[in-house]
py3Dmol code that shows the C-alpha trace and the ligand (Angstrom):
import py3Dmol

protein = """\
ATOM      1  CA  MET A   1       6.110   7.291  -4.152  1.00  0.00           C
ATOM      2  CA  TYR A   2       9.122   5.722  -5.841  1.00  0.00           C
ATOM      3  CA  GLY A   3      10.411   7.672  -8.811  1.00  0.00           C
ATOM      4  CA  LEU A   4       9.519   4.672 -10.994  1.00  0.00           C
ATOM      5  CA  VAL A   5       5.920   5.857 -10.894  1.00  0.00           C
ATOM      6  CA  ASN A   6       6.523   9.433 -11.890  1.00  0.00           C
ATOM      7  CA  ARG A   7       8.921   8.173 -14.649  1.00  0.00           C
ATOM      8  CA  ALA A   8       6.143   5.947 -15.994  1.00  0.00           C
ATOM      9  CA  ILE A   9       3.770   8.969 -16.089  1.00  0.00           C
ATOM     10  CA  GLU A  10       6.448  10.824 -18.063  1.00  0.00           C
ATOM     11  CA  GLU A  11       6.897   7.935 -20.501  1.00  0.00           C
ATOM     12  CA  MET A  12       3.100   7.726 -21.089  1.00  0.00           C
ATOM     13  CA  VAL A  13       2.725  11.448 -21.737  1.00  0.00           C
ATOM     14  CA  CYS A  14       5.851  11.734 -23.920  1.00  0.00           C
ATOM     15  CA  GLY A  15       4.855   8.635 -25.861  1.00  0.00           C
ATOM     16  CA  SER A  16       1.395   9.905 -26.688  1.00  0.00           C
ATOM     17  CA  GLN A  17       1.702  13.731 -26.567  1.00  0.00           C
ATOM     18  CA  GLY A  18       5.370  14.484 -27.061  1.00  0.00           C
ATOM     19  CA  GLU A  19       8.024  16.023 -24.844  1.00  0.00           C
ATOM     20  CA  GLU A  20       6.828  19.594 -25.166  1.00  0.00           C
ATOM     21  CA  THR A  21       3.539  18.714 -23.637  1.00  0.00           C
ATOM     22  CA  TRP A  22       5.340  16.903 -20.792  1.00  0.00           C
ATOM     23  CA  GLU A  23       7.394  20.107 -20.106  1.00  0.00           C
ATOM     24  CA  ARG A  24       4.234  22.146 -19.988  1.00  0.00           C
ATOM     25  CA  ILE A  25       2.652  19.626 -17.540  1.00  0.00           C
ATOM     26  CA  LYS A  26       5.683  19.778 -15.224  1.00  0.00           C
ATOM     27  CA  CYS A  27       5.718  23.555 -15.382  1.00  0.00           C
ATOM     28  CA  GLU A  28       1.938  23.678 -14.576  1.00  0.00           C
ATOM     29  CA  ALA A  29       2.586  21.291 -11.685  1.00  0.00           C
ATOM     30  CA  GLY A  30       5.500  23.292 -10.358  1.00  0.00           C
ATOM     31  CA  VAL A  31       7.790  20.292 -10.679  1.00  0.00           C
ATOM     32  CA  ASP A  32      11.342  21.013 -11.721  1.00  0.00           C
ATOM     33  CA  THR A  33      12.835  17.585 -11.477  1.00  0.00           C
ATOM     34  CA  ASP A  34      14.771  16.724 -14.707  1.00  0.00           C
ATOM     35  CA  VAL A  35      15.112  13.007 -14.231  1.00  0.00           C
ATOM     36  CA  PHE A  36      13.103  10.842 -11.813  1.00  0.00           C
ATOM     37  CA  ILE A  37      15.277   8.086 -10.297  1.00  0.00           C
ATOM     38  CA  GLY A  38      13.404   4.794 -10.213  1.00  0.00           C
ATOM     39  CA  ASN A  39      14.377   3.519  -6.813  1.00  0.00           C
ATOM     40  CA  GLN A  40      14.427   6.898  -5.044  1.00  0.00           C
ATOM     41  CA  GLY A  41      11.444   7.978  -2.933  1.00  0.00           C
ATOM     42  CA  TYR A  42       9.517  11.253  -3.873  1.00  0.00           C
ATOM     43  CA  ASP A  43       6.788  13.032  -2.067  1.00  0.00           C
ATOM     44  CA  ASP A  44       3.354  11.702  -3.069  1.00  0.00           C
ATOM     45  CA  ALA A  45       2.244  15.308  -3.676  1.00  0.00           C
ATOM     46  CA  ILE A  46       4.502  15.370  -6.783  1.00  0.00           C
ATOM     47  CA  THR A  47       2.661  12.476  -8.384  1.00  0.00           C
ATOM     48  CA  TYR A  48      -0.752  14.005  -7.491  1.00  0.00           C
ATOM     49  CA  ARG A  49       0.335  17.405  -8.848  1.00  0.00           C
ATOM     50  CA  LEU A  50       1.547  15.805 -12.171  1.00  0.00           C
ATOM     51  CA  VAL A  51      -1.802  14.063 -12.592  1.00  0.00           C
ATOM     52  CA  GLY A  52      -3.685  17.253 -11.835  1.00  0.00           C
ATOM     53  CA  ALA A  53      -1.578  19.322 -14.249  1.00  0.00           C
ATOM     54  CA  ALA A  54      -1.965  16.565 -17.013  1.00  0.00           C
ATOM     55  CA  SER A  55      -5.708  16.825 -16.500  1.00  0.00           C
ATOM     56  CA  GLN A  56      -5.627  20.616 -17.073  1.00  0.00           C
ATOM     57  CA  VAL A  57      -3.198  20.624 -19.934  1.00  0.00           C
ATOM     58  CA  LEU A  58      -4.856  17.722 -21.781  1.00  0.00           C
ATOM     59  CA  GLY A  59      -8.434  18.777 -20.953  1.00  0.00           C
ATOM     60  CA  LEU A  60      -9.337  15.402 -19.463  1.00  0.00           C
ATOM     61  CA  PRO A  61     -10.794  14.567 -16.031  1.00  0.00           C
ATOM     62  CA  PRO A  62      -8.102  13.381 -13.604  1.00  0.00           C
ATOM     63  CA  GLU A  63      -9.895   9.974 -13.351  1.00  0.00           C
ATOM     64  CA  ARG A  64      -9.275   9.514 -17.073  1.00  0.00           C
ATOM     65  CA  ILE A  65      -5.591  10.170 -16.654  1.00  0.00           C
ATOM     66  CA  LEU A  66      -5.324   7.759 -13.796  1.00  0.00           C
ATOM     67  CA  GLU A  67      -7.192   5.075 -15.721  1.00  0.00           C
ATOM     68  CA  ALA A  68      -4.975   5.455 -18.777  1.00  0.00           C
ATOM     69  CA  PHE A  69      -1.940   5.393 -16.476  1.00  0.00           C
ATOM     70  CA  GLY A  70      -3.171   2.150 -14.895  1.00  0.00           C
ATOM     71  CA  GLU A  71      -3.350   0.490 -18.360  1.00  0.00           C
ATOM     72  CA  HIS A  72       0.093   1.935 -19.234  1.00  0.00           C
ATOM     73  CA  TRP A  73       1.538   0.589 -15.982  1.00  0.00           C
ATOM     74  CA  VAL A  74       0.574  -3.002 -16.722  1.00  0.00           C
ATOM     75  CA  LEU A  75       1.104  -3.056 -20.438  1.00  0.00           C
ATOM     76  CA  LYS A  76       4.355  -1.140 -20.567  1.00  0.00           C
ATOM     77  CA  THR A  77       6.094  -0.452 -17.177  1.00  0.00           C
ATOM     78  CA  ALA A  78       5.398  -3.900 -15.656  1.00  0.00           C
ATOM     79  CA  ARG A  79       5.486  -5.957 -18.890  1.00  0.00           C
ATOM     80  CA  ASP A  80       8.742  -4.416 -20.108  1.00  0.00           C
ATOM     81  CA  GLY A  81      10.532  -3.969 -16.799  1.00  0.00           C
ATOM     82  CA  TYR A  82       9.205  -6.749 -14.609  1.00  0.00           C
ATOM     83  CA  GLY A  83       7.960  -9.386 -17.100  1.00  0.00           C
ATOM     84  CA  GLU A  84       9.128 -12.317 -15.066  1.00  0.00           C
ATOM     85  CA  LEU A  85       7.228 -11.136 -12.019  1.00  0.00           C
ATOM     86  CA  LEU A  86       4.099 -10.787 -14.072  1.00  0.00           C
ATOM     87  CA  THR A  87       4.453 -14.267 -15.668  1.00  0.00           C
ATOM     88  CA  ALA A  88       4.962 -15.772 -12.234  1.00  0.00           C
ATOM     89  CA  GLY A  89       1.668 -14.229 -11.056  1.00  0.00           C
ATOM     90  CA  GLY A  90      -0.478 -16.700 -12.970  1.00  0.00           C
ATOM     91  CA  SER A  91      -1.757 -17.684 -16.400  1.00  0.00           C
ATOM     92  CA  SER A  92      -5.238 -16.148 -16.153  1.00  0.00           C
ATOM     93  CA  LEU A  93      -6.769 -12.898 -14.903  1.00  0.00           C
ATOM     94  CA  SER A  94      -8.437 -14.690 -11.958  1.00  0.00           C
ATOM     95  CA  GLU A  95      -5.304 -16.656 -10.945  1.00  0.00           C
ATOM     96  CA  PHE A  96      -3.232 -13.467 -11.242  1.00  0.00           C
ATOM     97  CA  LEU A  97      -5.601 -11.438  -9.071  1.00  0.00           C
ATOM     98  CA  GLN A  98      -5.742 -14.141  -6.411  1.00  0.00           C
ATOM     99  CA  ASN A  99      -1.909 -14.181  -6.404  1.00  0.00           C
ATOM    100  CA  LEU A 100      -1.481 -10.424  -6.131  1.00  0.00           C
ATOM    101  CA  PRO A 101      -0.663 -10.388  -2.355  1.00  0.00           C
ATOM    102  CA  SER A 102       2.362 -12.553  -2.986  1.00  0.00           C
ATOM    103  CA  LEU A 103       3.422 -10.506  -6.033  1.00  0.00           C
ATOM    104  CA  HIS A 104       3.427  -7.382  -3.845  1.00  0.00           C
ATOM    105  CA  ALA A 105       5.356  -9.156  -1.180  1.00  0.00           C
ATOM    106  CA  ARG A 106       8.117  -9.758  -3.762  1.00  0.00           C
ATOM    107  CA  ILE A 107       7.912  -6.135  -4.993  1.00  0.00           C
ATOM    108  CA  ASN A 108       8.389  -5.062  -1.390  1.00  0.00           C
ATOM    109  CA  LEU A 109      11.746  -6.917  -1.317  1.00  0.00           C
ATOM    110  CA  MET A 110      12.851  -4.795  -4.388  1.00  0.00           C
ATOM    111  CA  PHE A 111      11.463  -1.557  -3.005  1.00  0.00           C
ATOM    112  CA  PRO A 112      11.800  -1.787   0.785  1.00  0.00           C
ATOM    113  CA  HIS A 113      10.137   1.650   1.513  1.00  0.00           C
ATOM    114  CA  LEU A 114       7.048   0.856  -0.476  1.00  0.00           C
ATOM    115  CA  THR A 115       3.711   1.841   0.961  1.00  0.00           C
ATOM    116  CA  PRO A 116       1.961  -1.105  -0.681  1.00  0.00           C
ATOM    117  CA  PRO A 117      -1.780  -1.403  -1.365  1.00  0.00           C
ATOM    118  CA  SER A 118      -3.436  -4.667  -0.337  1.00  0.00           C
ATOM    119  CA  PHE A 119      -5.766  -6.833  -2.224  1.00  0.00           C
ATOM    120  CA  SER A 120      -8.153  -9.722  -1.695  1.00  0.00           C
ATOM    121  CA  CYS A 121     -10.757 -11.684  -3.671  1.00  0.00           C
ATOM    122  CA  THR A 122     -14.144 -12.904  -2.398  1.00  0.00           C
ATOM    123  CA  ASN A 123     -17.171 -14.659  -3.951  1.00  0.00           C
ATOM    124  CA  VAL A 124     -14.881 -16.216  -6.635  1.00  0.00           C
ATOM    125  CA  THR A 125     -16.579 -18.199  -9.383  1.00  0.00           C
ATOM    126  CA  ALA A 126     -15.266 -19.464 -12.768  1.00  0.00           C
ATOM    127  CA  GLU A 127     -16.222 -16.131 -14.381  1.00  0.00           C
ATOM    128  CA  SER A 128     -16.617 -13.515 -11.630  1.00  0.00           C
ATOM    129  CA  MET A 129     -15.334 -12.295  -8.336  1.00  0.00           C
ATOM    130  CA  ASP A 130     -15.459  -9.320  -5.905  1.00  0.00           C
ATOM    131  CA  PHE A 131     -12.004  -7.678  -5.848  1.00  0.00           C
ATOM    132  CA  HIS A 132     -11.042  -5.603  -2.821  1.00  0.00           C
ATOM    133  CA  TYR A 133      -8.435  -2.865  -2.900  1.00  0.00           C
ATOM    134  CA  ARG A 134      -7.205  -1.216   0.215  1.00  0.00           C
ATOM    135  CA  SER A 135      -4.799   1.696   0.181  1.00  0.00           C
ATOM    136  CA  LYS A 136      -3.213   4.152   2.590  1.00  0.00           C
ATOM    137  CA  ARG A 137      -3.482   6.767  -0.219  1.00  0.00           C
ATOM    138  CA  GLN A 138      -6.616   8.605  -1.413  1.00  0.00           C
ATOM    139  CA  GLY A 139      -8.068   8.991  -4.818  1.00  0.00           C
ATOM    140  CA  LEU A 140      -6.385   6.102  -6.678  1.00  0.00           C
ATOM    141  CA  ALA A 141      -9.475   4.008  -7.342  1.00  0.00           C
ATOM    142  CA  PRO A 142      -9.513   4.959 -11.034  1.00  0.00           C
ATOM    143  CA  PHE A 143      -5.900   3.895 -11.282  1.00  0.00           C
ATOM    144  CA  MET A 144      -7.059   0.445 -10.113  1.00  0.00           C
ATOM    145  CA  VAL A 145      -9.683   0.377 -12.882  1.00  0.00           C
ATOM    146  CA  GLY A 146      -6.975   0.988 -15.456  1.00  0.00           C
ATOM    147  CA  LEU A 147      -4.749  -1.695 -13.932  1.00  0.00           C
ATOM    148  CA  LEU A 148      -7.684  -4.155 -14.179  1.00  0.00           C
ATOM    149  CA  ARG A 149      -8.316  -3.205 -17.848  1.00  0.00           C
ATOM    150  CA  GLY A 150      -4.591  -3.539 -18.589  1.00  0.00           C
ATOM    151  CA  LEU A 151      -4.562  -7.039 -16.999  1.00  0.00           C
ATOM    152  CA  GLY A 152      -7.589  -8.022 -19.060  1.00  0.00           C
ATOM    153  CA  LYS A 153      -5.676  -7.090 -22.196  1.00  0.00           C
ATOM    154  CA  LEU A 154      -2.541  -8.864 -20.956  1.00  0.00           C
ATOM    155  CA  PHE A 155      -4.566 -12.087 -20.472  1.00  0.00           C
ATOM    156  CA  ASP A 156      -6.661 -11.791 -23.646  1.00  0.00           C
ATOM    157  CA  THR A 157      -9.725 -11.469 -21.469  1.00  0.00           C
ATOM    158  CA  GLU A 158     -12.714  -9.094 -21.727  1.00  0.00           C
ATOM    159  CA  VAL A 159     -13.356  -7.713 -18.270  1.00  0.00           C
ATOM    160  CA  TYR A 160     -16.547  -5.923 -17.113  1.00  0.00           C
ATOM    161  CA  ILE A 161     -15.859  -3.747 -14.038  1.00  0.00           C
ATOM    162  CA  GLU A 162     -18.475  -2.526 -11.669  1.00  0.00           C
ATOM    163  CA  HIS A 163     -17.298  -0.352  -8.841  1.00  0.00           C
ATOM    164  CA  ILE A 164     -19.690  -1.544  -6.136  1.00  0.00           C
ATOM    165  CA  GLU A 165     -18.189   0.027  -3.027  1.00  0.00           C
ATOM    166  CA  ALA A 166     -16.190   3.274  -3.164  1.00  0.00           C
ATOM    167  CA  ARG A 167     -14.091   4.910  -0.433  1.00  0.00           C
ATOM    168  CA  SER A 168     -14.940   8.275  -2.092  1.00  0.00           C
ATOM    169  CA  ALA A 169     -18.566   7.626  -1.156  1.00  0.00           C
ATOM    170  CA  GLY A 170     -17.774   6.649   2.445  1.00  0.00           C
ATOM    171  CA  ALA A 171     -17.063   2.886   2.144  1.00  0.00           C
ATOM    172  CA  ASP A 172     -14.206   1.292   4.138  1.00  0.00           C
ATOM    173  CA  HIS A 173     -12.303   0.419   0.968  1.00  0.00           C
ATOM    174  CA  ASP A 174     -12.937   0.023  -2.804  1.00  0.00           C
ATOM    175  CA  VAL A 175     -14.668  -3.120  -4.124  1.00  0.00           C
ATOM    176  CA  TYR A 176     -15.046  -3.984  -7.806  1.00  0.00           C
ATOM    177  CA  HIS A 177     -17.368  -6.691  -9.056  1.00  0.00           C
ATOM    178  CA  LEU A 178     -15.624  -8.292 -12.028  1.00  0.00           C
ATOM    179  CA  ARG A 179     -17.010 -10.528 -14.678  1.00  0.00           C
ATOM    180  CA  TRP A 180     -14.785 -11.831 -17.461  1.00  0.00           C
ATOM    181  CA  ARG A 181     -14.709 -13.751 -20.712  1.00  0.00           C
ATOM    182  CA  ARG A 182     -11.572 -15.095 -22.233  1.00  0.00           C
ATOM    183  CA  THR A 183     -11.317 -14.058 -25.907  1.00  0.00           C
ATOM    184  CA  GLN A 184      -8.436 -16.457 -26.777  1.00  0.00           C
ATOM    185  CA  PRO A 185      -8.020 -20.018 -25.757  1.00  0.00           C
TER     186      PRO A 185
END
"""
ligand_1 = """\
43
LIG
C 4.927 -6.249 -11.548
C 5.388 -5.061 -11.383
C 4.968 -3.998 -10.440
C 5.830 -3.178 -9.748
C 7.382 -3.204 -9.868
C 5.064 -2.360 -8.876
C 5.563 -1.335 -8.081
C 4.810 -0.320 -7.477
C 5.339 0.882 -6.903
C 6.892 1.187 -6.782
C 4.330 1.604 -6.377
C 4.385 2.968 -5.661
C 4.148 2.758 -4.195
C 5.186 3.421 -3.283
O 6.169 3.946 -3.804
O 4.870 3.422 -2.034
C 3.146 0.955 -6.743
C 1.841 1.345 -6.467
C 0.696 0.614 -6.767
N 0.639 -0.606 -7.366
Fe 2.160 -1.675 -8.062
N 3.707 -2.668 -9.025
C 3.580 -3.670 -9.964
C 2.463 -4.299 -10.340
C 1.196 -3.956 -9.865
C -0.014 -4.682 -10.210
C -0.104 -5.816 -11.266
C -1.096 -4.050 -9.646
C -2.552 -4.333 -9.525
C -3.234 -5.064 -10.338
C -0.480 -3.011 -8.772
C -1.202 -2.062 -7.970
C -0.710 -0.941 -7.452
C -1.551 0.120 -6.850
C -3.043 0.117 -6.797
C -0.608 1.149 -6.407
C -1.042 2.462 -5.789
C -0.525 2.600 -4.445
C -1.473 2.751 -3.312
O -2.688 2.422 -3.434
O -0.988 3.198 -2.226
N 0.836 -2.956 -8.991
N 3.480 -0.282 -7.377
"""
view = py3Dmol.view(width=600, height=400)
view.addModel(protein, "pdb")
view.setStyle({"model": 0}, {"cartoon": {"style": "trace"}})
view.addModel(ligand_1, "xyz")
view.setStyle({"model": 1}, {"stick": {}})
view.zoomTo()
view.show()
């Protein structure tokens, strides 16, 4: 994955636990990279090892780390670094999710070696939808949950997320049934 991802994990851990804990996590993961370069590609194994080591050092299940990382990705990495892309994606959670395919097409222009996930929405109503996430990578379904929670916060919207089909349980791809309620006009 692009170094941007590992750098964002570093920022999240350093921001909440401090740099010493981050150094312990890197040591536990057997990662000796000092600085992750945002637009440089790194082996996916590095990202997975960092998540596994964070789970051990912080005493939290890896799913929790990935969920927290998903929220951090939307509310810090994307909002601070790619605010215009986010704003162009729509003015409500539902609109944004339906526009995600074109957002990722634009991201692909900036990161040509991206292995992008793909998304689609079905059964869309004014306050619910089924959201489909397809990925070439394994094990990132909890990251998607965190991203959805982060987007809910970004759009002042309470989101209820039900993971109705899971690849980890043999389904073709992950499907989340979403219901939402806007908390601000
Ligand atoms: C707007 C700023 C965003 C940027 C710059 C960005 C960029 C990236 C990058 C660089 C990766 C690593 C993939 C690779 O290196 O092959 C990634 C992964 C991913 N992104 Fe984004 N992204 C953004 C927003 C979003 C949003 C809003 C969502 C969903 C709601 C999303 C969903 C994902 C998922 C699920 C992955 C995991 C990759 C996989 O399943 O293979 N991203 N993104």
